[in-house]
C-alpha positions in Angstrom: 8.4 -0.2 15.2 7.2 -3.8 15.2 5.1 -5.3 17.9 7.0 -6.9 20.7 5.8 -9.8 22.8 6.7 -7.8 25.9 3.5 -5.8 25.5 0.5 -7.2 27.2 -2.1 -7.7 24.4 -4.6 -5.2 25.7 -2.5 -2.8 27.8 -3.9 0.7 27.0 -2.1 2.5 24.1 0.1 -0.5 23.2 0.3 -1.0 19.5 -1.9 -4.1 19.8 -4.6 -2.2 21.7 -4.5 0.6 19.0 -4.7 -2.0 16.2 -7.7 -3.7 17.7 -9.6 -0.5 18.6 -8.9 0.8 15.0 -10.4 -2.4 13.6 -13.5 -2.2 15.9 -14.1 1.5 14.9 -14.4 0.5 11.2 -15.0 -3.2 10.7 -14.4 -3.1 7.0 -10.7 -2.1 7.2 -8.2 -4.6 5.9 -4.7 -5.0 7.5 -3.2 -2.8 4.9 -5.8 -0.1 5.6 -5.2 -0.4 9.4 -1.4 -0.1 8.8 -1.9 3.1 6.7 -4.3 4.6 9.2 -1.9 3.9 12.1 1.0 5.4 10.2 -0.9 8.5 9.1 -3.0 9.3 12.2 -0.9 7.9 15.1 2.6 7.8 13.7 2.8 4.1 14.6 4.7 2.2 12.0 3.8 -1.5 11.8 4.0 -4.1 9.1 0.7 -5.3 7.6 1.8 -8.8 8.6 2.0 -7.7 12.2 -1.7 -6.9 12.3 -3.0 -10.1 13.8 -6.7 -9.5 14.6 -7.2 -13.2 15.2 -5.4 -13.0 18.5 -8.2 -10.6 19.6 -10.9 -13.1 18.3 -11.6 -10.8 15.3 -11.9 -12.9 12.2 -13.1 -12.2 8.6 -16.6 -13.0 7.5 -18.9 -12.0 4.7 -21.0 -9.0 5.8 -24.7 -9.3 6.2 -26.4 -7.4 3.4 -29.4 -5.3 4.2 -31.3 -2.3 2.9 -30.1 1.2 3.8 -32.4 2.2 6.7 -32.5 5.5 8.6 -32.2 5.6 12.3 -35.8 7.0 12.5 -37.1 4.1 10.3 -35.4 1.5 12.6 -37.0 3.1 15.6 -40.4 3.1 13.9 -40.1 -0.7 13.1 -39.1 -1.4 16.7 -42.0 0.6 18.0 -44.4 -1.3 15.6 -43.1 -4.7 16.7 -43.5 -3.8 20.4 -47.1 -2.6 19.9 -48.1 -5.9 18.3 -46.2 -8.1 20.8 -49.3 -9.2 22.8 -51.9 -9.4 20.0 -54.6 -12.1 20.2 -55.0 -14.9 17.7 -58.2 -13.1 16.4 -56.2 -9.9 15.7 -53.5 -11.8 13.8 -56.2 -13.6 11.8 -57.1 -10.3 10.2 -53.6 -9.7 8.9 -52.4 -10.7 5.4 -48.6 -11.2 5.2 -47.2 -10.5 1.7 -43.7 -10.4 0.4 -42.2 -9.4 -2.8 -38.6 -9.5 -3.9 -36.8 -8.1 -6.8 -33.8 -10.4 -7.5 -31.0 -8.8 -9.5 -29.3 -11.1 -11.9 -26.1 -8.9 -12.0 -25.2 -8.6 -8.4 -22.0 -8.0 -6.6 -19.5 -10.9 -6.5 -19.7 -11.1 -2.7 -15.9 -11.2 -2.1 -15.8 -8.3 0.4 -15.1 -9.2 4.0 -16.0 -7.7 7.4 -13.7 -8.1 10.3 -15.7 -8.8 13.5 -15.9 -10.9 16.6 -18.3 -13.8 17.1 -21.7 -12.6 18.0 -21.4 -9.3 16.1 -23.0 -10.6 12.9 -26.0 -8.2 13.1 -24.2 -5.3 14.7 -25.0 -2.2 12.7 -21.2 -1.5 12.1 -20.8 -5.0 10.5 -23.7 -4.7 8.0 -22.8 -3.6 4.5 -25.7 -1.4 3.5 -26.5 -1.4 -0.2 -28.4 0.7 -2.6 -30.5 -0.6 -5.5 -28.7 -1.0 -8.7 -29.6 -1.8 -12.3 -29.3 -4.9 -14.4 -31.6 -7.8 -15.3 -34.0 -8.8 -12.6 -37.0 -11.0 -11.7 -39.8 -10.2 -9.3 -41.2 -12.8 -6.9 -44.4 -12.2 -5.0 -46.6 -14.2 -2.6 -48.9 -14.0 0.5 -50.0 -16.0 3.5 -52.6 -15.5 6.3 -54.0 -17.7 9.0 -56.9 -18.7 6.7 -55.1 -19.2 3.4 -52.0 -19.1 1.4 -51.3 -18.5 -2.3 -48.9 -19.7 -4.9 -45.7 -17.8 -5.5 -45.7 -15.6 -8.6 -42.7 -14.9 -10.8 -42.6 -12.0 -13.3 -39.9 -11.2 -15.8 -41.7 -8.1 -16.9 -39.7 -4.8 -16.7 -40.0 -3.3 -13.2 -40.4 0.4 -12.7 -38.1 1.9 -10.2 -39.6 4.8 -8.2 
């Protein structure tokens, strides 16, 4: 069965509605994956060329990469941020902001795409979580406070993974 123009695009349980809702349940599915899932799970036979997500304003983008975080950790970060929302300048002056980053030289090629709508860039289902991996790397470290800042340090020394 191919999609017919007689269907209104979002009428409930029309093939178009099923295609869009399948894509929104798993933002990393390609049109071939959606076709396979529709055929196996719902017995709806469509061509992969028929799956036109662009008509529903769903277009491919590179996924935002972020560390794998548990729901409890996300809640703790949000709670921490809300507690410090109304700090005074004096309280912030006692804080030292530091950052370190291990940059891997042998990373992924970045060719994977996520299918999403505009404004969904940071939606949890559109973020490709990654785990640390091996390969050559470089460590970058620096800090800043209200009183001072330091130079950025680079290290090519072997880094211990815990």
